[in-house]
C-alpha atoms as one frame of an Amber mdcrd trajectory, in Angstrom:
protein
  -0.055  -0.025  -0.082   2.743   2.439   0.957   4.453   1.843  -2.331   1.408
   2.555  -4.277   0.980   5.810  -2.370   4.582   6.596  -3.158   4.146   6.251
  -6.858   0.970   8.378  -6.649   3.126  11.182  -5.105   5.851  10.672  -7.784
   3.274  11.246 -10.692   1.520  14.006  -8.937   4.492  16.348  -8.298   6.265
  15.127 -11.409   3.389  16.744 -13.505   3.762  20.176 -11.692   7.454  20.005
 -12.077   7.381  19.208 -15.770   5.822  22.443 -16.976   5.962  25.114 -14.274
   9.573  25.580 -13.757  10.191  26.274 -17.506   7.027  27.896 -18.667   8.413
  31.426 -18.130  11.425  30.543 -20.405   8.969  29.440 -23.159   6.872  32.410
 -22.808   9.735  34.955 -22.677  12.312  33.698 -25.055  10.005  32.229 -27.681
   6.658  33.683 -27.512   8.193  37.166 -26.343   5.415  37.633 -23.585   5.978
  40.778 -21.360   7.051  40.299 -17.669   3.610  41.046 -16.424   2.101  38.479
 -18.658   4.702  35.835 -17.382   3.705  36.636 -14.073   0.091  36.384 -14.634
   0.553  32.918 -16.315   2.567  31.747 -13.059  -0.191  33.285 -10.953  -2.820
  30.861 -12.346  -1.800  28.185  -9.771  -2.280  30.706  -7.019  -5.874  31.249
  -8.154  -6.357  27.481  -8.232  -4.968  27.225  -4.686  -7.530  29.891  -3.545
 -10.505  28.160  -5.266  -9.507  24.680  -4.779 -10.964  24.177  -1.372 -14.421
  24.569  -2.713 -13.696  21.659  -5.038 -12.173  19.389  -2.154 -14.916  20.239
   0.178 -17.766  19.482  -2.146 -16.654  16.773  -4.544 -14.266  14.533  -2.583
 -15.707  14.819   0.873 -19.392  14.503  -0.040 -20.134  13.289  -3.507 -17.553
  11.007  -5.229 -14.702   8.529  -4.367 -11.615  10.376  -4.449  -9.923   8.085
  -7.075 -12.820   9.181  -9.483 -12.299  12.909  -8.743  -8.552  12.565  -9.299
  -9.092  10.587 -12.615 -11.388  13.145 -13.960  -9.334  16.260 -12.941  -6.132
  14.698 -14.369  -7.888  13.755 -17.753  -9.293  17.337 -18.052  -5.963  18.590
 -17.167  -4.182  16.704 -19.786  -6.349  18.139 -22.552  -5.941  21.663 -21.190
  -2.194  21.358 -21.142  -2.128  20.140 -24.655  -4.487  22.895 -25.761  -2.154
  25.483 -24.087   0.947  24.216 -25.688  -0.525  24.952 -29.075  -1.135  28.681
 -28.455   1.045  31.558 -29.097  -0.935  34.623 -27.811  -1.274  35.701 -24.188
  -4.991  35.259 -23.907  -5.083  31.960 -25.541  -2.386  30.553 -23.369  -3.802
  32.055 -20.146  -7.248  30.838 -20.363  -6.385  27.052 -20.672  -3.557  27.300
 -18.048  -5.995  29.017 -15.728  -8.541  26.230 -16.236  -5.800  23.760 -15.770
  -4.742  25.198 -12.596  -8.277  24.969 -11.267  -8.145  21.209 -12.135  -4.702
  20.551 -10.783  -4.379  22.386  -7.437  -7.267  20.503  -5.896  -5.438  17.248
  -6.630  -2.525  18.244  -4.154  -4.955  18.019  -1.302  -6.726  15.040  -2.527
  -3.674  13.028  -2.917  -2.612  13.957   0.511  -5.969  13.125   2.062  -6.203
   9.787   0.309  -2.728   8.918   1.385  -3.707   9.772   4.933  -6.842   7.759
   4.695  -4.796   4.664   4.145  -2.032   4.659   6.587  -2.011   4.077  10.126
   0.059   6.949  11.596   0.050   9.912   9.218   2.326  11.862  11.381   5.019
   9.178  11.331   4.401   7.752   7.782   3.334  10.412   5.616   6.547  12.230
   5.294   8.177   9.168   3.811   5.365   8.967   1.388   5.289  12.772   0.361
   9.161  12.806  -0.133   8.418  10.721  -3.436   6.746  13.990  -4.763  10.036
  16.043  -4.434  11.701  12.823  -6.267   9.174  13.201  -8.989   9.822  16.863
  -9.323  13.601  16.255  -9.503  13.270  13.557 -12.145  11.325  15.324 -14.600
  13.500  18.511 -14.136  16.407  16.394 -15.145  14.640  15.066 -17.961  13.577
  18.480 -19.426  17.220  19.823 -18.909  18.773  16.975 -20.705  16.091  17.130
 -23.532  16.990  20.705 -24.067  13.516  21.973 -24.569  13.133  24.632 -21.856
  12.246  27.277 -24.387   9.633  25.233 -26.048   5.948  24.057 -25.312   7.371
  20.343 -24.895   7.327  20.494 -21.062   3.602  21.262 -21.253   3.126  18.235
 -23.569   5.246  16.112 -21.265   3.086  17.176 -18.305  -0.168  16.368 -20.306
   1.216  12.686 -20.930   2.236  12.365 -17.309  -1.413  13.526 -16.403  -2.857
  10.685 -18.659  -0.650   8.170 -16.923  -1.676   9.482 -13.410  -5.340   9.215
 -14.432  -4.944   5.565 -15.308  -2.863   4.974 -12.273  -5.653   6.357 -10.014
  -7.748   3.288 -10.833  -5.077   1.079  -9.056  -5.364   3.117  -5.818  -7.539
   1.669  -2.946 -11.319   2.625  -2.649 -11.736   6.127  -0.960 -15.332   6.850
  -0.517 -16.468  10.229   0.787 -16.779  10.383   4.554 -19.319  13.227   4.839
 -21.828  11.885   2.046 -24.785  12.295   4.395 -23.873  15.644   6.078 -25.108
  18.950   4.845 -22.389  21.057   2.950 -21.840  24.472   4.258 -19.245  27.256
   3.234 -17.522  26.812   6.473 -16.588  23.268   5.385 -14.846  24.506   2.380
 -13.139  27.701   3.595 -11.206  27.835   6.902 -13.067  30.603   8.505 -13.407
  28.964  11.851  -9.612  29.335  12.526  -9.595  33.014  12.102 -10.023  33.726
  15.934  -6.628  32.231  16.312  -5.169  35.137  14.705  -6.112  37.386  17.635
  -3.008  36.049  19.405  -0.093  38.126  18.543   2.461  35.259  17.630  -0.140
  33.481  15.323  -1.022  36.832  13.637   2.632  37.762  13.083   3.406  34.383
  11.799   0.475  34.461   9.395   1.407  37.902   8.122   4.925  36.934   7.657
   3.742  33.720   5.881   1.755  35.719   3.344   4.465  38.492   2.824   7.298
  35.937   2.341   5.480  34.389  -0.607   5.488  37.390  -2.517   9.382  37.369
  -3.036   9.146  33.553  -3.380   7.187  33.866  -6.622  10.204  35.755  -8.169
  11.958  32.424  -7.755   9.339  30.182  -9.152   8.285  32.370 -12.131  11.449
  33.772 -13.261  14.511  31.800 -12.149  14.646  29.533 -15.249  14.342  32.497
 -17.537  17.141  34.196 -15.762  19.536  31.305 -15.796  18.860  30.598 -19.489
  19.274  34.154 -20.214  22.720  34.629 -18.521  23.919  31.670 -20.311  23.680
  28.612 -17.837  23.650  25.360 -19.594  20.932  22.921 -18.603  19.147  25.193
 -16.423  16.188  22.905 -15.572  18.449  20.153 -14.639  20.431  22.312 -12.313
  17.528  23.937 -10.667  16.620  20.380  -9.372  19.527  21.059  -6.820  16.873
  23.119  -4.859  14.633  19.964  -4.442  17.604  17.765  -3.715  18.543  20.053
  -0.931  15.022  19.997   0.340  15.447  16.287   0.828  18.691  16.774   2.753
  17.623  19.680   4.990  14.337  17.860   5.771  16.339  15.189   7.457  18.005
  17.992   9.557  14.935  19.608  10.839  14.825  17.625  14.124  18.440  18.585
  14.949  18.062  22.206  14.276  14.716  22.329  15.994  16.260  21.112  19.326
  18.964  23.874  19.078  17.279  26.852  17.495  13.533  26.471  18.399  10.607
  27.793  16.257  11.362  31.462  15.910  14.879  31.068  14.765  14.332  28.306
  12.505  11.580  30.437  10.807  13.910  33.341  10.861  16.791  31.373   9.331
  14.360  30.225   6.521  13.509  33.778   5.681  17.156  34.956   6.078  17.966
  32.292   3.411  15.680  34.057   1.043  17.692  37.157   1.258  20.809  35.308
   0.709  19.591  33.432  -2.249  18.532  36.665  -4.175  21.923  38.285  -3.220
  23.672  35.379  -4.682  21.507  35.775  -7.909  21.873  39.555  -8.092  25.919
  39.424  -7.839  26.408  35.962  -9.437  26.932  34.901 -12.961  28.513  32.179
 -15.185  32.292  31.289 -15.218  33.935  32.126 -11.851  30.904  33.393 -10.248
  28.811  30.266 -11.036  29.117  29.125  -7.505  26.970  31.961  -6.341  24.130
  30.786  -8.603  24.591  27.227  -7.440  24.369  28.442  -3.916  21.254  30.461
  -4.559  19.643  27.257  -5.927  20.698  24.971  -3.186  19.487  27.531  -0.545
  16.002  26.506  -1.647  16.106  23.669   0.739  16.602  25.953   3.549  14.007
  28.500   2.398  11.378  25.917   1.988  11.978  23.516   4.921  12.805  25.924
   7.654   9.811  28.067   6.937   7.067  25.988   5.352   7.601  22.709   7.120
   8.624  24.205  10.403   5.567  26.359  10.066   3.376  23.378   9.789   4.976
  22.134  13.064   4.235  25.413  14.754   0.657  25.490  13.592   0.292  21.868
  14.885   1.666  22.781  18.270  -0.331  26.146  18.637  -3.776  25.251  17.219
  -6.318  23.357  19.326  -6.663  19.852  17.863 -10.127  20.522  16.456  -8.892
  23.462  14.520  -5.494  22.123  13.300  -6.706  21.170   9.867  -8.713  24.556
   9.499  -5.756  26.495  10.443  -3.278  24.714   8.290  -5.938  25.349   5.446
  -5.906  29.190   6.337  -2.097  29.426   6.204  -2.100  27.361   2.784  -4.710
  29.933   1.551  -2.592  32.828   2.620   0.680  31.523   1.140   0.102  29.410
  -1.867  -3.089  31.474  -2.634  -2.983  35.031  -1.920   0.747  35.287  -1.320
   1.608  33.592  -4.483  -1.042  35.676  -6.513   0.328  38.927  -5.184   3.914
  37.849  -5.816   3.149  36.975  -9.483   1.785  40.328 -10.140   4.541  42.091
  -8.475   7.290  40.073  -9.905   5.749  40.386 -13.196   5.647  44.199 -12.807
   9.407  44.295 -11.762  10.618  42.034 -14.621   8.654  44.186 -17.113  10.109
  47.448 -15.487  13.641  46.199 -15.984  13.271  44.812 -19.545  15.722  46.306
 -21.788  15.230  47.322 -25.410  16.767  44.053 -26.633  14.299  41.972 -24.658
  16.919  41.074 -22.021  16.600  42.201 -18.434  18.491  43.960 -15.610  18.513
  40.818 -13.405  20.717  42.668 -10.818  17.953  45.121 -10.067  15.250  42.439
 -10.199  17.011  40.050  -7.504  17.889  43.093  -5.259  14.079  44.146  -5.233
  13.066  40.557  -4.280  15.949  40.367  -1.687  15.030  43.783  -0.234  11.405
  42.558   0.200  12.651  39.357   1.873  14.845  41.350   4.188  11.975  43.525
   5.315   9.801  40.447   6.156  12.724  38.875   8.112  13.184  41.960  10.130
   9.454  42.448  10.720   9.398  38.874  11.985  12.183  38.847  14.291  11.059
  41.948  15.921   7.501  41.182  16.366   7.335  37.395  16.788   7.301  36.007
  20.263   7.483  32.214  20.591   4.993  31.708  23.570   6.100  28.136  24.479
   9.814  29.051  24.316   9.295  31.924  26.613   7.298  29.780  29.047  10.095
  27.045  29.097  12.742  29.896  29.754  10.634  31.308  32.734  10.312  27.721
  34.145  14.113  27.264  33.843  14.888  30.432  35.424  12.794  29.571  38.399
  14.939  28.789  41.564
């Protein structure tokens, strides 16, 4: 059973990694889209993340077996990706990719919920299953890079093919009927509104604000790094970018060690500081003797992601009451992958468009400094305002004679 779930994750995230990393290069170098248009296309997944709770809450929880929902969404997604790959104008590319994101983003939650339904101890076992998603992302990145098709629509067609395979594979997964078939659907089941009262606490409010804000400079990385690396002359940029996912796997193993020594606040802070360092490496790095700076910027992705997002999930699990943990995780996901990424897509597109030269190249030094400055602001805001209530209480107990 666990291996069936691991293969599911392999395909699930392989699909996303196949097209999302390089789509900006295809749009910029081949179709000559503007920076704002590239940012808008990158932001389609954020719109999907905002709306996807409605799909998950209504379809899989109350109406249909999760396998059937996954099969249908991936088949529709394959068609939409294939359609998008044939287009050459912004409107005709944007529309099918937006529709595709509305189909694909719900499957992230559906595959996770399906996996947790069929394992005994999700807290102990899910991580070893989810890590195969990162492996899938790495494998397709290496394939696309070695294939040399980063500036073409071929990655979208590869993702479409993987979607068809995933749809067929879903039939091999265990039956997962809806658990709330006979309960009345209400909007509060789809949207995490019930956890909003937790934001009255200063620490949780600061954490939520920082989570939203840090995803704005994060989208600079997701939307434009591959275009940047190709433009400055990095060979096999997509393959090299998989170093970020490889470092994710490595730093994931180090989280318990760092957690005992740094605690929640400083692990979150280190994660945000890594964003600042990454963009500094991109701003001042280059090919040749400065290539090490670009490599470091890519590898820092593991610290950026694990030390903030993974540790953030642990923090929420610790702070939220058991009955509200899922809803609070959903709220943070809405703020980060939804609103934060959406705003980041727009702002990164504006920045790239502003620093586009007459020969269609870009002033990447200025672009990455903007992203780094924004990340530095969020880092400073968090360090000054965030108080780890549990750590403070433990310190007070330890100081008591």
